[in-house]
VOGU-3710 file (C-alpha; in Angstrom, 3 decimals, decimal comma):
1> mdsppprgdr> 0,148/-0,021/-0,143  1,290/3,416/-0,904  2,586/5,536/2,060  0,883/8,848/2,685  2,725/11,963/1,443  5,226/13,548/3,731  4,132/16,634/5,945  4,821/19,952/4,815  4,538/19,013/0,884  1,937/18,887/-1,668
11> paperrpiil> 0,337/15,469/-2,074  1,644/12,958/-4,797  0,162/13,568/-8,020  -2,467/11,188/-8,970  -1,634/10,711/-12,646  1,365/8,990/-13,496  3,918/10,513/-15,960  3,800/9,351/-19,403  6,412/7,157/-21,594  5,485/7,316/-25,174
21> avdddpdaia> 7,427/5,061/-27,511  7,044/5,013/-31,452  8,132/2,747/-33,832  6,066/1,466/-36,901  7,651/-2,118/-36,885  4,789/-4,369/-35,277  7,411/-6,591/-33,486  9,791/-3,949/-32,629  6,807/-1,807/-30,922  5,547/-4,715/-29,170
31> llgneledry> 8,791/-5,667/-27,531  9,527/-2,149/-26,728  6,247/-1,530/-25,157  6,569/-4,618/-23,006  10,000/-3,691/-22,086  8,998/-0,405/-20,658  5,777/-1,679/-19,186  7,299/-4,528/-17,357  10,203/-2,307/-15,952  8,497/1,081/-15,412
41> graysvvtar> 4,822/0,316/-15,564  4,240/0,809/-11,776  5,463/4,635/-11,723  4,698/5,521/-15,418  1,887/5,101/-18,066  3,449/3,458/-21,175  1,797/4,727/-24,376  2,697/3,515/-27,865  2,156/4,750/-31,653  3,076/3,525/-34,768
51> avataqrqla> 3,362/6,986/-36,959  4,354/10,624/-36,484  0,716/11,838/-36,942  -0,750/9,454/-34,334  2,178/10,367/-31,900  1,574/14,180/-32,372  -2,208/13,900/-31,656  -1,257/12,009/-28,458  1,219/14,785/-27,377  -1,158/17,386/-28,217
61> dlcaagerla> -3,758/15,634/-26,335  -1,460/14,951/-23,297  -0,431/18,633/-23,179  -3,966/19,913/-23,439  -4,936/17,560/-20,447  -2,078/18,810/-18,207  -0,276/15,464/-18,381  3,436/15,446/-17,857  5,522/13,591/-20,505  8,745/12,163/-18,926
71> lilsdqwlpd> 10,486/10,382/-21,749  9,517/9,890/-25,636  11,715/7,209/-27,769  11,309/7,266/-31,406  12,579/5,422/-34,391  14,047/7,656/-36,722  12,236/6,234/-40,139  8,427/6,446/-39,702  5,844/6,171/-42,636  4,868/9,687/-42,519
81> gtgcellara> 7,895/11,419/-40,920  11,238/11,273/-38,983  11,912/10,526/-35,383  14,061/13,760/-35,154  11,266/15,994/-36,351  8,900/14,107/-33,775  11,240/14,628/-30,885  11,896/18,188/-31,704  7,988/18,843/-31,585  7,765/16,859/-28,102
91> gelfphsrrl> 10,611/19,347/-26,970  8,164/22,156/-27,824  5,230/21,027/-25,958  7,259/19,402/-23,133  10,175/21,231/-22,369  11,416/19,149/-19,494  10,819/15,918/-21,148  13,433/13,513/-22,016  13,964/12,512/-25,952  15,669/9,588/-27,142
101> lliswgewev> 16,066/8,532/-30,747  15,847/4,793/-31,360  18,334/3,040/-33,513  19,616/-0,367/-34,460  22,786/-1,835/-33,591  25,367/-0,366/-35,881  23,004/2,251/-37,180  25,051/5,227/-35,952  27,539/4,514/-38,790  24,959/5,122/-41,434
111> dataqplrra> 25,137/8,756/-42,549  21,545/9,037/-43,254  20,797/8,391/-39,479  24,084/9,696/-38,093  23,856/13,203/-39,527  20,290/14,257/-38,722  20,835/12,771/-35,059  23,845/14,860/-34,488  22,266/17,953/-35,698  19,318/17,229/-33,605
121> ialgqvdyya> 21,399/16,713/-30,481  23,569/19,712/-31,203  20,210/21,890/-31,569  18,857/20,386/-28,278  16,124/18,802/-29,989  17,258/15,152/-29,033  19,090/14,133/-25,993  20,676/11,171/-27,047  19,987/7,792/-28,916  19,140/4,517/-27,460
131> lkpwrradel> 19,839/1,098/-29,212  16,600/-0,742/-29,708  15,980/-3,787/-27,371  16,604/-6,934/-28,919  15,755/-9,428/-26,173  13,777/-9,265/-22,894  15,638/-7,550/-20,031  18,002/-5,865/-22,388  20,099/-3,954/-19,746  21,848/-1,924/-21,991
141> fhhvvteslh> 18,654/-0,109/-23,396  17,431/0,177/-19,843  20,593/2,093/-18,612  19,881/4,676/-21,198  16,366/4,891/-20,512  16,931/4,934/-16,529  19,380/7,599/-16,798  17,125/9,578/-18,974  14,095/9,228/-16,185  16,629/10,213/-13,456
151> gwvgsdasls> 17,388/13,538/-15,245  13,671/14,133/-15,909  12,934/13,605/-12,295  15,587/16,217/-11,312  13,977/18,768/-13,739  10,396/18,366/-12,081  9,758/20,467/-9,409  6,649/18,740/-8,345  8,797/15,852/-7,073  11,175/17,648/-5,127
161> relaivadag> 10,183/16,893/-1,190  13,133/17,315/0,853  12,518/20,894/1,893  9,439/22,997/1,406  10,165/26,764/1,175  7,417/29,182/1,654  8,540/32,833/0,707  7,794/35,822/-1,440  8,586/34,502/-5,057  10,341/37,693/-6,002
171> sprasqlrsl> 12,255/38,540/-2,960  16,345/38,423/-3,085  16,196/36,192/0,039  13,900/33,505/-1,843  16,173/33,594/-4,922  19,418/33,053/-2,577  17,664/30,037/-0,984  16,547/28,454/-4,437  19,921/29,193/-5,616  21,881/27,335/-2,546
181> ldrnrvpfvf> 19,579/24,422/-2,669  19,575/23,994/-6,441  23,254/23,967/-6,841  23,747/21,531/-4,072  21,207/19,202/-5,640  18,989/19,231/-2,580  15,368/18,410/-3,449  13,136/21,073/-2,442  9,578/22,580/-3,744  8,831/26,361/-3,566
191> hatgspdglr> 5,504/27,876/-2,708  4,941/31,492/-2,995  3,703/32,981/0,345  0,153/33,838/-1,082  -0,232/30,721/-3,020  -3,023/28,261/-2,016  -0,201/25,731/-1,112  1,997/28,310/0,673  -1,120/29,522/2,837  -1,838/25,944/3,523
201> llqeyrqpdp> 1,694/25,122/5,054  1,924/28,222/7,016  -1,417/27,533/8,706  -0,661/23,698/9,054  2,550/24,691/10,901  1,170/27,864/12,651  3,381/30,027/11,105  1,380/33,375/10,510  2,848/35,274/7,382  6,067/36,374/8,942
211> gvpvviqrng> 7,312/38,382/5,933  10,282/36,146/5,664  11,040/32,791/4,339  9,873/29,612/6,077  11,714/26,327/5,400  9,891/23,181/6,522  11,946/19,970/6,564  10,594/16,391/5,754  10,696/15,708/9,378  8,554/18,451/10,119
221> rvlvdpsnae> 11,085/20,808/11,832  10,268/24,481/10,799  13,049/27,004/10,278  12,029/30,813/9,993  14,491/33,130/8,100  17,245/30,698/8,186  20,768/31,525/7,507  22,607/29,667/4,889  24,549/27,758/7,594  21,360/26,667/9,158
231> iaeaygartr> 19,862/25,465/5,622  23,208/23,596/5,053  22,931/21,722/8,438  19,207/20,937/7,487  20,356/19,013/4,297  23,094/17,455/6,253  26,224/19,473/5,470  29,033/20,039/8,094  29,491/23,683/8,961  31,825/23,442/11,852
241> lsgsleydvt> 34,828/21,129/12,597  35,283/19,215/15,792  38,015/16,936/16,918  41,387/17,183/15,486  42,000/20,300/13,325  45,270/18,675/11,587  45,309/17,955/7,749  48,022/16,986/5,347  46,087/19,008/2,607  43,491/21,694/3,074
251> vigagpsgla> 41,902/22,814/-0,389  40,191/26,121/-0,216  37,186/25,907/-2,655  34,893/22,822/-3,968  34,694/23,745/-7,669  35,940/21,356/-10,427  39,693/22,184/-9,327  39,154/21,674/-5,662  37,140/18,443/-6,044  39,826/16,967/-8,389
261> aavyassegl> 42,323/17,902/-5,911  40,324/16,391/-2,811  39,840/13,328/-4,880  43,335/12,554/-5,737  44,742/13,619/-2,325  42,251/11,622/-0,447  42,605/8,467/-2,539  46,300/8,528/-2,078  46,013/8,346/1,799  46,335/12,356/2,406
271> rtlvvereti> 44,193/13,567/5,409  42,284/16,181/3,332  39,863/18,917/4,095  37,753/21,157/1,673  36,628/24,628/2,921  33,889/26,147/0,575  32,207/29,284/1,401  29,037/28,863/-0,739  28,270/25,656/-2,378  29,666/22,544/-3,917
281> ggqagsssri> 30,753/23,050/-7,493  31,445/26,880/-7,558  30,598/28,713/-10,484  30,534/25,594/-12,770  27,663/24,189/-10,238  25,155/26,697/-12,123  25,815/25,279/-15,506  22,654/23,909/-17,064  24,281/21,346/-19,113  27,843/20,574/-20,045
291> rnylgfprgv> 28,263/18,704/-23,131  31,914/18,716/-23,835  33,284/17,205/-20,609  34,989/13,941/-21,132  32,919/10,844/-20,253  29,557/12,186/-20,348  27,970/11,911/-23,857  24,651/12,862/-22,889  25,898/15,877/-21,360  25,831/16,524/-17,414
301> tgadlatraq> 24,872/19,694/-15,185  27,444/21,371/-13,268  25,646/20,361/-10,056  25,673/16,774/-11,091  29,295/16,894/-11,952  29,974/18,433/-8,692  27,899/16,019/-6,619  29,364/12,897/-8,158  33,018/14,283/-7,478  32,001/15,251/-3,760
311> qqawvfgttf> 30,707/12,011/-3,347  33,511/10,257/-4,687  36,081/12,315/-2,403  33,916/11,774/0,517  34,249/8,034/-0,058  38,050/8,247/-0,045  37,749/10,069/3,328  37,685/13,937/2,568  36,120/16,135/5,120  34,074/18,831/3,616
321> lqvceaqglr> 33,322/22,183/5,495  30,583/24,287/3,961  29,334/27,689/4,378  32,587/28,465/5,913  34,781/31,169/4,616  38,524/31,414/4,725  39,941/34,587/6,578  43,527/34,252/7,185  46,847/32,057/6,264  50,198/32,366/8,098
331> ssgdrlyltt> 53,122/29,926/8,067  55,210/28,810/11,080  58,017/26,174/10,208  56,813/23,581/7,909  53,142/23,889/8,896  50,534/26,354/7,598  47,690/27,763/9,658  44,320/28,826/8,248  41,529/30,571/10,025  38,027/30,496/9,127
341> ttsneistgv> 34,669/32,129/9,970  33,422/28,835/11,729  36,314/27,019/13,084  39,609/27,462/15,085  42,754/27,700/13,412  43,534/24,688/11,050  46,989/23,108/10,981  47,938/21,783/7,627  51,064/20,908/5,529  49,758/22,127/2,182
351> vvlamgvsyr> 47,120/24,582/1,205  45,399/24,401/-2,241  43,971/27,513/-3,465  40,983/26,499/-5,622  38,498/29,341/-4,810  37,520/30,135/-8,292  36,041/33,564/-9,463  32,751/35,026/-9,179  30,909/37,019/-11,939  31,851/40,674/-12,209
361> slgvpaldpl> 29,475/43,496/-11,522  27,707/45,123/-14,365  28,413/48,527/-13,010  24,967/49,845/-13,682  23,709/51,694/-10,452  20,119/51,227/-11,293  20,439/47,465/-11,411  22,075/47,229/-8,178  19,050/47,343/-5,950  17,314/44,783/-8,286
371> vgqgvfygat> 19,710/41,936/-7,754  17,719/38,882/-6,667  14,442/40,769/-8,173  15,156/40,126/-11,935  18,832/40,758/-12,084  20,923/37,842/-11,439  24,632/36,945/-11,364  24,883/33,364/-12,576  21,773/31,194/-13,701  20,388/28,523/-11,956
381> aseaerfsgr> 17,562/25,981/-12,952  15,252/27,273/-10,272  15,456/30,847/-11,590  14,847/29,663/-15,014  11,508/28,281/-14,080  10,165/31,579/-12,803  10,390/33,314/-16,124  8,389/30,796/-18,229  6,926/32,835/-21,210  8,841/35,878/-20,320
391> svyvvgagns> 11,478/37,953/-22,109  14,896/37,548/-20,554  18,521/38,931/-21,504  21,791/37,014/-20,886  24,950/39,224/-20,707  28,373/37,442/-21,567  30,017/35,704/-24,395  31,613/32,571/-22,634  30,235/29,004/-22,224  28,482/29,584/-19,055
401> agqaavhlas> 26,356/32,382/-20,857  25,794/30,075/-23,636  24,618/27,190/-21,541  22,360/29,896/-19,486  20,823/31,128/-22,854  20,054/27,584/-24,163  18,567/26,323/-20,784  16,437/29,672/-20,243  15,215/29,314/-23,957  13,347/25,992/-23,036
411> haasvtilvr> 11,149/28,364/-20,647  11,167/31,980/-21,731  9,493/33,229/-24,870  12,574/35,043/-25,845  16,329/35,152/-24,777  18,686/37,767/-26,044  22,168/37,513/-25,669  24,305/40,731/-25,322  27,748/40,616/-26,213  30,503/43,547/-26,340
421> rdtlaetmst> 32,383/41,739/-29,143  31,917/41,090/-32,835  31,490/37,375/-32,672  31,179/34,321/-29,993  33,880/32,387/-31,886  36,717/33,708/-29,786  35,118/32,728/-26,380  32,488/29,974/-26,734  32,436/26,384/-27,877  31,155/25,523/-31,299
431> ylideiegra> 28,782/23,357/-29,970  26,955/26,066/-27,992  27,084/28,366/-30,926  25,428/25,853/-33,290  22,590/25,197/-30,574  22,057/28,920/-30,123  21,888/29,509/-34,005  19,166/26,754/-33,971  17,012/28,149/-31,449  14,326/30,168/-32,800
441> nidvrfrtei> 13,673/32,291/-29,606  17,379/33,086/-29,014  18,644/36,320/-30,748  22,365/37,455/-30,450  23,192/41,262/-30,205  26,803/41,968/-30,704  28,708/45,286/-29,818  26,041/45,949/-27,331  25,895/46,709/-23,588  23,459/47,589/-20,682
451> vdgsgsgsla> 23,767/51,239/-19,633  20,770/51,607/-17,471  17,648/49,947/-16,274  14,401/50,583/-14,264  12,056/48,676/-12,112  10,287/48,812/-8,753  10,490/45,623/-6,930  11,350/43,730/-10,129  13,267/44,610/-13,231  10,924/46,279/-15,690
461> tlslreagkd> 13,184/47,736/-18,435  16,893/47,753/-19,712  18,536/50,533/-21,867  20,863/49,342/-24,508  23,576/51,169/-26,483  25,477/49,789/-29,499  29,246/50,526/-29,691  29,870/53,589/-31,753  26,351/55,098/-31,306  25,312/57,807/-28,764
471> etetvpadaa> 21,668/57,069/-28,526  20,309/54,241/-26,475  17,384/51,816/-26,673  15,064/50,992/-23,947  13,488/47,692/-24,141  11,046/45,619/-21,745  12,741/43,102/-19,896  11,568/40,578/-17,326  15,226/39,380/-16,254  18,806/39,888/-16,759
481> filigarpft> 21,506/37,229/-16,181  24,968/38,573/-15,723  27,786/36,236/-16,696  30,744/38,357/-17,504  34,187/38,647/-16,308  35,906/37,128/-13,415  36,653/38,325/-10,079  38,907/36,115/-7,832  38,319/35,519/-4,171  41,802/36,384/-3,152
491> ewlpdevvrd> 41,595/39,523/-0,971  41,867/37,503/2,176  45,337/36,216/1,496  48,655/37,414/2,771  51,071/39,523/1,032  53,371/36,564/0,859  51,053/35,124/-1,917  51,919/37,315/-4,917  48,955/38,139/-7,366  48,940/39,544/-10,810
501> rfgfvvtgpg> 47,191/43,222/-11,389  43,650/41,418/-11,536  43,985/39,532/-8,191  44,742/36,087/-9,592  47,393/34,050/-7,734  50,797/33,789/-9,615  52,617/30,252/-9,671  55,788/28,614/-10,924  59,198/30,321/-11,526  59,421/34,057/-11,756
511> ehwraqrppf> 60,781/37,214/-9,970  58,205/36,721/-7,187  60,008/33,375/-5,934  62,416/34,229/-3,051  63,289/30,727/-1,817  66,762/28,890/-2,785  64,780/25,717/-4,467  63,021/25,960/-7,456  59,070/26,042/-7,189  56,847/23,583/-8,267
521> mfessmpgvf> 54,554/24,504/-11,269  51,499/25,193/-9,437  52,986/26,618/-6,289  52,649/29,924/-5,394  55,351/32,524/-3,818  54,657/31,332/-0,524  56,093/27,792/0,013  53,478/24,865/0,254  50,628/27,299/-0,890  49,574/25,911/-4,348
531> avgdvrsgsv> 46,908/27,376/-6,689  44,867/25,716/-9,416  41,768/26,248/-11,560  40,403/29,523/-12,407  41,971/31,396/-9,396  45,357/30,822/-10,796  47,108/33,433/-13,200  47,143/32,419/-16,531  44,888/29,225/-16,290  42,519/28,048/-18,963
541> krvasaageg> 38,900/28,916/-17,843  37,100/25,620/-18,729  35,737/22,830/-16,423  38,084/20,191/-17,726  41,210/22,313/-17,525  40,320/23,136/-13,795  39,836/19,510/-13,077  43,002/18,505/-14,538  44,964/21,210/-12,718  43,692/20,145/-9,515
551> svaiqqvhqy> 44,615/16,456/-10,018  48,205/17,231/-11,355  48,928/19,614/-8,420  48,568/16,627/-6,085  51,621/15,102/-7,502  53,373/18,179/-6,675  51,926/18,259/-3,449  53,400/14,663/-2,781  56,773/15,855/-3,692  56,381/18,989/-1,461
561> lqmievgg> 55,512/16,856/1,615  58,131/14,456/0,926  60,831/17,018/0,700  59,982/18,820/3,938  59,671/15,613/5,698  63,362/14,951/5,072  64,226/18,551/5,898  64,663/19,887/2,285
//
């Protein structure tokens, strides 16, 4: 018998989400339907079709009835159209659905199938392909299906139930809470204060509208206007250290470079601590989908990638200290001592600086009061949901801006990318440029910047100016997502750690080095302090490059620790 829904959350939907399978071969669709029904029939309603026209009618009926399409699988060659065209249509009606093209073994080498499939994937119309099942319990087929359903579940806010938030939907603090939970992959559901569900929860837990966010845990505990640390503790994160404060390696920052350093250090037996001031994953954690990271052919969200890396490091013994900011660093003998906002002084043999960077302020005073109220630095999935059917702007020309624009385009009526350059090719990966060009509701305006804006309580307009022109253009705007520049978190470091004129940490040989021995490649001017990833001067600002630096640096860390152990 099904258990009742947890307190503090909406009741489970009565209607099961839909899996739609399409193939005109009677034997193939019979096997496909049976496989899906046998494996997923308790949680999903399995529907089949044998033609594009039939499937399109079913999709239209499902959309009109308010049903949820979790997954659609279609053969490419159908009597009245192609599977790629059908999947593209499904994506228009059900943006969150997962879409798989069904192909036979070896068919990926046939140009007539491979070329339209690659193009559809590049344009975001198809997520990936699945090999048709050829026998009962075909686990290779089910592996792809299960991963696709897992991705869909993560995108459906109605299924998120670990925490329930009741707050003013447009308040900056509500935006911060949604971002914190979203980037840490914590399942949550959000209710606006005046909504029926919000009012019901406040009444049920005897919380008359306090004018501040209320967070309700699954166990019934209520947090009124909680701090980030209280939220982190609610979902099980460690925010304070207890017991020994001595480590071999302390990593500052839990972005890709810091997590890679933690995995390799702890897997090789070093006592490893990671100190993160905000969220696991850093700036990369807000990426909606990274398609060019090695080993993830279907792409991976930045938050998922970070969560996997954190779990991997934890299994090897890494200690994570979250919502904790590094404040000072000093050396004494062969040891380094770190002070933080939540713990006593930490003793460590090596410090790996992996703080990453934050997006640079746009520098438009009129927009500063609207941060969190239509103006955002970065772009998380939870904020994209808020602007369904509306007009949004993305400022930036890097991969993060491209990923944000593509994700927002699945919700917003129109997305406009503002770029100060003449082209995207210098700073953005080709696969993202292709996807942007293939999205009808994304426009790119080159040599254009925001010079002003307006709004009371929420963003209303932006004033734009093209380079070389004096006049400005005022346009209506519901949101602006700023993803420009890079400001490193290095102000807290001592003067012994030399930085370049932009604040990035200088590493390796150079006139900044004062010790008699040569420095290691990733070692800063302060012996035993290494820097990796975006915070390092001259680094390549890519997720894979950051992870590579974090892993390579640990080899040098080992050499350094061995050297000081023998008194070198």
